[in-house]
GUZA-944273 format. One line per field, with one value per residue (C-alpha): residue in one letter; x, y, z. Coordinates in steps of 0.2 Angstrom, whole numbers, plus 5000, padded with zeros to 4 digits. Layout:
// residues N
residu: a / ...
px: X / ...
py: Y / ...
pz: Z / ...
//
This chain:
// residues 440
residu: m / a / r / s / a / n / p / a / d / p / v / r / r / g / a / h / p / r / i / l / q / v / e / f / f / s / h / g / g / l / y / h / y / g / l / q / l / a / l / g / l / a / a / q / g / a / e / v / l / l / l / t / g / k / n / p / e / l / l / p / p / a / g / a / r / p / d / r / l / r / l / e / p / r / l / l / t / w / n / p / c / r / g / v / k / g / w / r / r / r / p / a / r / g / l / h / a / l / q / y / l / t / a / w / e / q / v / l / a / r / a / q / s / w / r / p / d / w / v / l / l / g / d / l / e / r / r / c / d / g / w / g / v / a / r / l / r / q / l / g / f / p / v / a / d / v / w / h / n / v / q / p / i / s / r / i / p / g / q / p / l / t / r / f / p / a / w / r / s / r / l / a / q / v / l / d / l / l / i / v / h / g / e / k / a / g / v / q / i / r / p / y / a / r / r / v / l / a / i / p / h / g / d / e / g / l / l / r / a / a / t / g / e / n / p / g / l / d / q / k / y / h / l / p / s / g / l / p / l / g / l / c / f / g / s / l / t / r / y / k / g / l / e / f / l / i / e / s / l / a / v / l / p / a / d / e / r / p / l / l / l / i / a / g / r / p / l / a / d / a / e / v / g / r / w / q / a / r / a / r / e / l / g / l / e / p / w / l / r / w / d / l / r / y / i / p / a / e / e / v / g / w / y / f / q / r / a / d / f / v / c / l / p / y / q / t / i / t / q / s / g / v / a / h / l / g / l / t / w / g / k / p / l / m / v / t / d / v / g / e / l / g / s / l / v / a / d / r / q / d / g / w / c / v / p / p / g / d / r / a / a / l / a / r / a / l / r / e / a / r / l / e / p / e / r / l / r / c / m / k / q / a / a / h / r / r / a / q / s / h / p / s / w / d / s / i / a / r / q / i / l / q / a / m / s / a / v / r / l / d / h / a / a / a / s / q / p / s / p / a / e / a / g / n / q / t / s / r / n / t / g / e / a / q / v / l / n / p / k / s
px: 5000 / 5006 / 5013 / 4999 / 4995 / 4987 / 4998 / 4992 / 5001 / 4996 / 4987 / 4981 / 4981 / 4967 / 4960 / 4943 / 4945 / 4939 / 4928 / 4923 / 4908 / 4902 / 4884 / 4883 / 4864 / 4853 / 4837 / 4833 / 4837 / 4856 / 4855 / 4844 / 4857 / 4872 / 4863 / 4859 / 4877 / 4884 / 4873 / 4880 / 4898 / 4896 / 4887 / 4903 / 4914 / 4920 / 4920 / 4910 / 4907 / 4893 / 4895 / 4880 / 4869 / 4859 / 4841 / 4842 / 4825 / 4828 / 4836 / 4839 / 4825 / 4827 / 4839 / 4845 / 4860 / 4876 / 4888 / 4901 / 4891 / 4891 / 4880 / 4886 / 4873 / 4883 / 4887 / 4881 / 4872 / 4854 / 4839 / 4840 / 4822 / 4815 / 4812 / 4818 / 4806 / 4807 / 4819 / 4826 / 4835 / 4850 / 4855 / 4851 / 4864 / 4877 / 4873 / 4873 / 4890 / 4897 / 4888 / 4895 / 4913 / 4911 / 4904 / 4920 / 4931 / 4921 / 4925 / 4943 / 4944 / 4934 / 4946 / 4961 / 4954 / 4947 / 4961 / 4951 / 4958 / 4947 / 4936 / 4920 / 4911 / 4894 / 4891 / 4901 / 4894 / 4902 / 4919 / 4925 / 4923 / 4939 / 4948 / 4941 / 4947 / 4964 / 4965 / 4960 / 4974 / 4987 / 4983 / 4986 / 4969 / 4964 / 4947 / 4933 / 4918 / 4902 / 4896 / 4878 / 4878 / 4894 / 4889 / 4882 / 4864 / 4862 / 4846 / 4849 / 4836 / 4843 / 4859 / 4862 / 4855 / 4872 / 4890 / 4907 / 4917 / 4936 / 4937 / 4927 / 4939 / 4953 / 4944 / 4942 / 4960 / 4965 / 4952 / 4960 / 4943 / 4929 / 4913 / 4899 / 4883 / 4883 / 4895 / 4890 / 4894 / 4911 / 4915 / 4911 / 4922 / 4937 / 4947 / 4947 / 4950 / 4964 / 4953 / 4934 / 4923 / 4906 / 4893 / 4874 / 4862 / 4855 / 4836 / 4826 / 4822 / 4825 / 4811 / 4800 / 4803 / 4799 / 4782 / 4767 / 4749 / 4741 / 4730 / 4719 / 4727 / 4712 / 4701 / 4714 / 4717 / 4700 / 4708 / 4694 / 4695 / 4699 / 4709 / 4728 / 4739 / 4756 / 4767 / 4780 / 4790 / 4804 / 4810 / 4802 / 4815 / 4817 / 4828 / 4814 / 4804 / 4787 / 4783 / 4787 / 4776 / 4761 / 4763 / 4764 / 4748 / 4739 / 4743 / 4730 / 4711 / 4703 / 4697 / 4715 / 4724 / 4729 / 4729 / 4746 / 4750 / 4765 / 4772 / 4787 / 4794 / 4798 / 4816 / 4822 / 4821 / 4804 / 4791 / 4776 / 4765 / 4768 / 4767 / 4750 / 4744 / 4749 / 4740 / 4724 / 4726 / 4727 / 4712 / 4722 / 4717 / 4705 / 4720 / 4733 / 4735 / 4748 / 4756 / 4769 / 4779 / 4793 / 4787 / 4793 / 4802 / 4788 / 4775 / 4785 / 4779 / 4761 / 4763 / 4773 / 4760 / 4746 / 4754 / 4752 / 4768 / 4781 / 4785 / 4802 / 4802 / 4819 / 4829 / 4846 / 4852 / 4866 / 4855 / 4839 / 4835 / 4816 / 4818 / 4825 / 4811 / 4799 / 4809 / 4809 / 4790 / 4790 / 4782 / 4784 / 4795 / 4791 / 4808 / 4817 / 4833 / 4845 / 4860 / 4857 / 4838 / 4837 / 4846 / 4833 / 4819 / 4815 / 4805 / 4786 / 4790 / 4793 / 4791 / 4793 / 4809 / 4806 / 4818 / 4820 / 4810 / 4799 / 4781 / 4773 / 4783 / 4779 / 4761 / 4760 / 4767 / 4754 / 4740 / 4746 / 4746 / 4728 / 4720 / 4729 / 4726 / 4732 / 4749 / 4750 / 4746 / 4760 / 4772 / 4768 / 4772 / 4788 / 4793 / 4790 / 4801 / 4815 / 4813 / 4817 / 4834 / 4838 / 4857 / 4859 / 4868 / 4879 / 4885 / 4888 / 4898 / 4909 / 4913 / 4918 / 4928 / 4938 / 4941 / 4948 / 4959 / 4966 / 4970 / 4979 / 4989 / 4994 / 4999 / 5009 / 5018 / 5022 / 5030 / 5042 / 5059 / 5062 / 5076 / 5089 / 5084 / 5086 / 5103 / 5109 / 5102 / 5112 / 5128 / 5126 / 5122 / 5138 / 5149 / 5143 / 5146 / 5164 / 5167 / 5160 / 5170 / 5186 / 5191 / 5175
py: 5000 / 5018 / 5027 / 5036 / 5054 / 5056 / 5067 / 5057 / 5041 / 5025 / 5020 / 5034 / 5026 / 5032 / 5043 / 5040 / 5035 / 5048 / 5039 / 5046 / 5036 / 5037 / 5033 / 5039 / 5039 / 5047 / 5038 / 5019 / 5005 / 5006 / 5024 / 5019 / 5006 / 5018 / 5031 / 5019 / 5012 / 5030 / 5033 / 5017 / 5021 / 5039 / 5032 / 5021 / 5036 / 5037 / 5054 / 5051 / 5062 / 5054 / 5060 / 5057 / 5064 / 5079 / 5080 / 5064 / 5056 / 5051 / 5060 / 5056 / 5061 / 5078 / 5077 / 5059 / 5064 / 5061 / 5076 / 5065 / 5063 / 5076 / 5073 / 5081 / 5079 / 5086 / 5073 / 5076 / 5060 / 5057 / 5050 / 5031 / 5028 / 5039 / 5029 / 5035 / 5029 / 5028 / 5038 / 5047 / 5031 / 5032 / 5050 / 5048 / 5034 / 5045 / 5059 / 5048 / 5041 / 5059 / 5063 / 5047 / 5051 / 5068 / 5062 / 5051 / 5066 / 5075 / 5060 / 5060 / 5079 / 5077 / 5063 / 5074 / 5089 / 5080 / 5067 / 5052 / 5037 / 5026 / 5028 / 5017 / 5013 / 5005 / 4992 / 4996 / 4989 / 5000 / 4996 / 5014 / 5010 / 5000 / 5016 / 5026 / 5014 / 5013 / 5032 / 5032 / 5019 / 5029 / 5044 / 5033 / 5030 / 5013 / 5008 / 4997 / 4992 / 4984 / 4971 / 4968 / 4955 / 4945 / 4942 / 4957 / 4955 / 4958 / 4968 / 4966 / 4955 / 4939 / 4939 / 4927 / 4933 / 4935 / 4938 / 4940 / 4951 / 4951 / 4969 / 4965 / 4951 / 4963 / 4975 / 4962 / 4959 / 4977 / 4982 / 4984 / 4977 / 4969 / 4968 / 4956 / 4950 / 4933 / 4918 / 4910 / 4926 / 4927 / 4909 / 4913 / 4929 / 4924 / 4916 / 4932 / 4945 / 4951 / 4953 / 4949 / 4954 / 4945 / 4955 / 4953 / 4965 / 4978 / 4982 / 4996 / 5006 / 5023 / 5019 / 5013 / 5030 / 5039 / 5030 / 5042 / 5037 / 5024 / 5034 / 5018 / 5005 / 4993 / 5006 / 5010 / 4992 / 4985 / 4973 / 4961 / 4959 / 4941 / 4936 / 4935 / 4947 / 4943 / 4958 / 4957 / 4974 / 4983 / 4986 / 4974 / 4964 / 4946 / 4940 / 4942 / 4928 / 4936 / 4924 / 4909 / 4916 / 4918 / 4901 / 4894 / 4903 / 4896 / 4878 / 4881 / 4881 / 4898 / 4895 / 4891 / 4907 / 4922 / 4939 / 4946 / 4965 / 4968 / 4985 / 4993 / 5002 / 4990 / 4990 / 4989 / 4969 / 4968 / 4961 / 4967 / 4967 / 4949 / 4944 / 4953 / 4945 / 4928 / 4931 / 4936 / 4920 / 4909 / 4918 / 4926 / 4944 / 4943 / 4938 / 4951 / 4969 / 4980 / 4996 / 5000 / 5015 / 5019 / 5019 / 5034 / 5032 / 5039 / 5027 / 5011 / 5007 / 5007 / 4992 / 4982 / 4986 / 4980 / 4964 / 4947 / 4940 / 4946 / 4935 / 4934 / 4921 / 4926 / 4916 / 4923 / 4935 / 4937 / 4947 / 4957 / 4973 / 4969 / 4954 / 4965 / 4977 / 4962 / 4957 / 4975 / 4975 / 4957 / 4949 / 4931 / 4929 / 4917 / 4915 / 4904 / 4896 / 4907 / 4917 / 4921 / 4921 / 4904 / 4909 / 4922 / 4910 / 4895 / 4885 / 4884 / 4892 / 4911 / 4909 / 4898 / 4893 / 4883 / 4877 / 4890 / 4885 / 4873 / 4878 / 4864 / 4869 / 4888 / 4883 / 4873 / 4888 / 4900 / 4888 / 4887 / 4906 / 4906 / 4891 / 4889 / 4905 / 4898 / 4894 / 4911 / 4919 / 4909 / 4913 / 4932 / 4930 / 4921 / 4934 / 4948 / 4940 / 4938 / 4956 / 4960 / 4951 / 4959 / 4964 / 4982 / 4995 / 4999 / 4981 / 4980 / 4996 / 4989 / 4974 / 4986 / 4998 / 4983 / 4976 / 4993 / 4994 / 4977 / 4981 / 4997 / 4988 / 4975 / 4989 / 4998 / 4981 / 4978 / 4995 / 4992 / 4984 / 4966 / 4964 / 4958 / 4973 / 4985 / 4978 / 4980 / 4998 / 5001 / 4994 / 5005 / 5020 / 5017 / 5014 / 5030 / 5040 / 5034 / 5039 / 5056 / 5058 / 5047 / 5053 / 5045
pz: 5000 / 4997 / 5011 / 5021 / 5015 / 5032 / 5043 / 5058 / 5064 / 5055 / 5071 / 5082 / 5099 / 5110 / 5096 / 5088 / 5070 / 5056 / 5043 / 5027 / 5022 / 5005 / 4998 / 4980 / 4980 / 4993 / 4990 / 4991 / 5002 / 5001 / 5007 / 5022 / 5026 / 5025 / 5036 / 5050 / 5049 / 5050 / 5065 / 5073 / 5070 / 5077 / 5092 / 5095 / 5095 / 5077 / 5068 / 5053 / 5038 / 5027 / 5009 / 4998 / 4984 / 4985 / 4993 / 5004 / 5006 / 5025 / 5039 / 5057 / 5069 / 5076 / 5091 / 5087 / 5076 / 5086 / 5087 / 5078 / 5063 / 5049 / 5034 / 5017 / 5003 / 4989 / 4977 / 4959 / 4957 / 4952 / 4960 / 4955 / 4961 / 4947 / 4931 / 4914 / 4900 / 4881 / 4870 / 4885 / 4892 / 4880 / 4883 / 4902 / 4903 / 4895 / 4907 / 4922 / 4918 / 4917 / 4934 / 4942 / 4937 / 4943 / 4960 / 4961 / 4958 / 4973 / 4984 / 4980 / 4983 / 5000 / 5006 / 5002 / 5011 / 5027 / 5028 / 5036 / 5043 / 5033 / 5018 / 5019 / 5003 / 4999 / 4986 / 4970 / 4954 / 4940 / 4932 / 4935 / 4954 / 4953 / 4946 / 4961 / 4974 / 4966 / 4967 / 4985 / 4989 / 4979 / 4990 / 5005 / 5012 / 5018 / 5010 / 5016 / 5006 / 5010 / 4998 / 4999 / 4986 / 4984 / 4966 / 4958 / 4951 / 4932 / 4928 / 4909 / 4901 / 4893 / 4904 / 4918 / 4935 / 4943 / 4937 / 4945 / 4932 / 4932 / 4938 / 4954 / 4958 / 4956 / 4967 / 4981 / 4981 / 4984 / 4997 / 5014 / 5022 / 5013 / 5023 / 5019 / 5027 / 5035 / 5035 / 5019 / 5010 / 5020 / 5014 / 4996 / 4995 / 5006 / 4992 / 4982 / 4996 / 5008 / 5023 / 5025 / 5039 / 5040 / 5050 / 5052 / 5044 / 5056 / 5058 / 5049 / 5065 / 5056 / 5043 / 5057 / 5066 / 5050 / 5047 / 5048 / 5050 / 5039 / 5026 / 5024 / 5013 / 5016 / 5006 / 4993 / 4988 / 4993 / 5006 / 5013 / 5032 / 5037 / 5022 / 5027 / 5017 / 5010 / 5005 / 4991 / 4993 / 4985 / 4967 / 4955 / 4945 / 4939 / 4952 / 4965 / 4958 / 4955 / 4941 / 4952 / 4965 / 4953 / 4946 / 4964 / 4969 / 4954 / 4961 / 4975 / 4974 / 4975 / 4994 / 4999 / 4992 / 5003 / 4996 / 4989 / 4988 / 4977 / 4980 / 4971 / 4956 / 4941 / 4935 / 4917 / 4917 / 4925 / 4914 / 4924 / 4909 / 4905 / 4924 / 4925 / 4909 / 4916 / 4932 / 4922 / 4912 / 4928 / 4935 / 4950 / 4949 / 4964 / 4975 / 4968 / 4971 / 4963 / 4968 / 4954 / 4961 / 4972 / 4989 / 4999 / 5015 / 5025 / 5018 / 5020 / 5037 / 5031 / 5021 / 5034 / 5048 / 5037 / 5031 / 5040 / 5032 / 5020 / 5004 / 4997 / 4983 / 4977 / 4964 / 4970 / 4983 / 4996 / 5009 / 5008 / 5016 / 5013 / 5024 / 5038 / 5035 / 5039 / 5054 / 5061 / 5060 / 5068 / 5053 / 5048 / 5032 / 5018 / 5009 / 4997 / 5004 / 4994 / 5001 / 5019 / 5018 / 5026 / 5041 / 5045 / 5047 / 5058 / 5046 / 5051 / 5068 / 5064 / 5045 / 5030 / 5021 / 5004 / 4991 / 4977 / 4962 / 4971 / 4967 / 4977 / 4992 / 4991 / 4987 / 5004 / 5013 / 5005 / 5009 / 5028 / 5029 / 5022 / 5031 / 5048 / 5057 / 5074 / 5066 / 5058 / 5075 / 5083 / 5069 / 5072 / 5090 / 5087 / 5073 / 5086 / 5098 / 5085 / 5081 / 5099 / 5097 / 5080 / 5080 / 5084 / 5073 / 5088 / 5089 / 5071 / 5071 / 5085 / 5074 / 5060 / 5071 / 5079 / 5061 / 5055 / 5070 / 5067 / 5049 / 5054 / 5067 / 5054 / 5042 / 5056 / 5060 / 5042 / 5040 / 5055 / 5050 / 5057 / 5070 / 5057 / 5046 / 5061 / 5065 / 5047 / 5047 / 5064 / 5057 / 5041 / 5051 / 5062 / 5047 / 5039 / 5055 / 5055 / 5037 / 5041 / 5057 / 5057 / 5074 / 5082
//
């Protein structure tokens, strides 16, 4: 690693670390995650500067921001939760590429002016991110990166769902600390990385605190009382398995089906029109409700309050923020056993865990949610108890700070000469002194 540009010692013993935390976008689940992590790090004594895009959609409640947290919403990125349609997509991609590179220049400039002990980045999925990380390390800043998905998910129709491009493998090798969620993800990435920290995913308490009064979802979506409601939430994209869910619901007779509310903005690879046409063809319209928009932060809680269970029939994932939204509200999860999702559920105790792609198994879980109210009630109680033991952001922040401290100690030890090298250096210094001063 390049010699530190930070004028402070490599390990500032007894001092709180200065962390430049970067979330390129100030809307969406990754920003919510980053803000809560920043609050946890600051609460544990770190001095945190959270650099993000303009006009963030979520801020800490009044009086809840630690003095050690500074929020700077200045990056010239865009709102990724606003869709771009039709002919505007191609010029928008070019503009966004220019904006993103400009945002990286802002990050580099802020790092040089503020001189942090660490730069902490969020999920990086663009090739130019490798260039940005390399520049940070050339300037002498240790870099940590949170990988929410070990294998990035492709949202391009016709491509495989996941990929692991060569540039991302090279990025893993140069990061000073790579942070993932869960031990499975840690095992998967350790062969590629220098140092890996596997942490749990925190709760979504900040969104819960931002939730206002329910404006009446029952009336808006004509939700009949007495019929269990399953919630599918978040951006709609093919890896979330909605087609699999629709086909599984069709396996059941009409009187064994729960109601499903699908809420979220379709992404580029979502085939919502085809999914809805398939649902009509199967006669499922009475059991499906659609809200095809980005759900603002202040409305998120309405959906989870109303739901009886949260359905995540994903085809692939490493970890899911939606799952932790469900856990935060104490709702049973109905998940496929992919990534870390299976570890979040005790099957048929506080939720359901089914094999991915197994329509019969998912149909059985949906049937239980509809026809076994006592089991569903007990699951809700168990899920509520699990929510009480959700890992706190403070405990997660402590793990990250301890790992950062260990990395800097390793760097400091590596920069010290070995005893043999120290002896050789002493001999050379003595010889040089004698040459310079023969009378000594």
